[in-house]
ROTI-194458 format. One record per residue (C-alpha): x, y, z. Coordinates in steps of 0.2 Angstrom, whole numbers, padded with zeros to 4 digits. Layout:
! residues N
[[X; Y; Z]]
...
***
This chain:
! residues 146
[[-0041; 0622; -0314]]
[[-0032; 0637; -0310]]
[[-0049; 0648; -0304]]
[[-0049; 0635; -0288]]
[[-0031; 0637; -0287]]
[[-0030; 0656; -0289]]
[[-0046; 0654; -0275]]
[[-0037; 0642; -0263]]
[[-0021; 0654; -0264]]
[[-0032; 0670; -0261]]
[[-0044; 0658; -0247]]
[[-0026; 0655; -0237]]
[[-0017; 0674; -0239]]
[[-0032; 0680; -0232]]
[[-0033; 0668; -0219]]
[[-0014; 0669; -0215]]
[[-0015; 0691; -0215]]
[[-0032; 0689; -0206]]
[[-0021; 0681; -0191]]
[[-0015; 0692; -0175]]
[[-0027; 0703; -0180]]
[[-0035; 0709; -0166]]
[[-0027; 0708; -0150]]
[[-0038; 0714; -0135]]
[[-0034; 0732; -0127]]
[[-0015; 0741; -0128]]
[[-0008; 0738; -0112]]
[[0005; 0747; -0102]]
[[0021; 0737; -0091]]
[[0019; 0748; -0074]]
[[0030; 0744; -0057]]
[[0032; 0752; -0040]]
[[0036; 0754; -0024]]
[[0023; 0752; -0006]]
[[0026; 0761; 0010]]
[[0018; 0760; 0024]]
[[0025; 0773; 0036]]
[[0039; 0774; 0024]]
[[0043; 0754; 0027]]
[[0042; 0745; 0012]]
[[0026; 0733; 0016]]
[[0031; 0717; 0015]]
[[0021; 0710; 0006]]
[[0001; 0711; 0000]]
[[-0008; 0713; -0014]]
[[-0012; 0729; -0027]]
[[-0027; 0730; -0037]]
[[-0031; 0742; -0051]]
[[-0048; 0744; -0054]]
[[-0057; 0753; -0071]]
[[-0065; 0771; -0062]]
[[-0081; 0769; -0077]]
[[-0081; 0750; -0073]]
[[-0079; 0745; -0092]]
[[-0063; 0738; -0090]]
[[-0054; 0721; -0080]]
[[-0046; 0724; -0064]]
[[-0027; 0723; -0066]]
[[-0019; 0715; -0051]]
[[0001; 0708; -0043]]
[[0009; 0705; -0028]]
[[0017; 0717; -0020]]
[[0034; 0709; -0011]]
[[0044; 0718; -0003]]
[[0036; 0733; -0004]]
[[0039; 0731; -0025]]
[[0027; 0727; -0038]]
[[0024; 0724; -0055]]
[[0009; 0720; -0071]]
[[0003; 0727; -0083]]
[[-0012; 0734; -0085]]
[[-0024; 0747; -0100]]
[[-0023; 0762; -0101]]
[[-0035; 0774; -0093]]
[[-0041; 0782; -0074]]
[[-0037; 0767; -0062]]
[[-0043; 0766; -0046]]
[[-0029; 0757; -0035]]
[[-0034; 0746; -0019]]
[[-0018; 0738; -0009]]
[[-0022; 0726; 0004]]
[[-0007; 0717; 0016]]
[[-0014; 0707; 0029]]
[[-0006; 0702; 0044]]
[[-0006; 0686; 0057]]
[[-0014; 0693; 0073]]
[[0001; 0687; 0088]]
[[-0008; 0672; 0095]]
[[-0021; 0673; 0083]]
[[-0035; 0660; 0081]]
[[-0053; 0660; 0076]]
[[-0065; 0651; 0070]]
[[-0065; 0654; 0051]]
[[-0054; 0641; 0041]]
[[-0043; 0631; 0048]]
[[-0031; 0618; 0037]]
[[-0036; 0617; 0021]]
[[-0049; 0601; 0019]]
[[-0052; 0599; 0039]]
[[-0069; 0607; 0048]]
[[-0064; 0619; 0057]]
[[-0064; 0617; 0076]]
[[-0058; 0620; 0095]]
[[-0043; 0609; 0088]]
[[-0042; 0614; 0072]]
[[-0044; 0636; 0073]]
[[-0041; 0645; 0057]]
[[-0027; 0660; 0060]]
[[-0034; 0679; 0063]]
[[-0029; 0689; 0050]]
[[-0026; 0708; 0051]]
[[-0027; 0722; 0038]]
[[-0012; 0734; 0038]]
[[-0018; 0745; 0026]]
[[-0029; 0757; 0031]]
[[-0047; 0760; 0025]]
[[-0043; 0776; 0015]]
[[-0032; 0765; 0002]]
[[-0040; 0749; 0003]]
[[-0059; 0744; 0007]]
[[-0062; 0764; 0003]]
[[-0050; 0767; -0007]]
[[-0048; 0786; -0012]]
[[-0033; 0784; -0024]]
[[-0034; 0784; -0044]]
[[-0023; 0787; -0056]]
[[-0021; 0790; -0074]]
[[-0011; 0779; -0084]]
[[-0004; 0781; -0103]]
[[0002; 0772; -0115]]
[[0016; 0787; -0117]]
[[0016; 0792; -0099]]
[[0026; 0787; -0082]]
[[0028; 0768; -0080]]
[[0033; 0771; -0061]]
[[0021; 0774; -0049]]
[[0025; 0774; -0030]]
[[0013; 0776; -0015]]
[[0018; 0782; -0002]]
[[0003; 0780; 0012]]
[[0004; 0784; 0028]]
[[-0008; 0774; 0044]]
[[-0014; 0792; 0052]]
[[-0030; 0798; 0045]]
[[-0020; 0814; 0040]]
[[-0018; 0807; 0022]]
***
């Protein structure tokens, strides 16, 4: 009986000490600002993609030019997007959720305000280290002269 109690005690100790073991890769909390031609980007999204494609994407909303998120360390490709409704723009894709798109229910036409070199064809790459900078500002230019 004593050996059974000892076995259960050891098993319980191993189980308790094993809880909270591997918790995934280390993460780093980062933040920063996003401007376009020296003006804060009012809304949008910023995505950090592992350059080697071995880690998942980490994304955060941009609000009044600011973002904050937790990501893993490493080389990250940065993709930034800001969609804005075109003035009086109506299209044929989208519409009121749940209703079919039609002439009576046109969808809004959205325009990407960030140049392709920062989103669809992003050339932005940064290195995030556990002990390094935690603030990454992005000062974007609308001209092709980066």
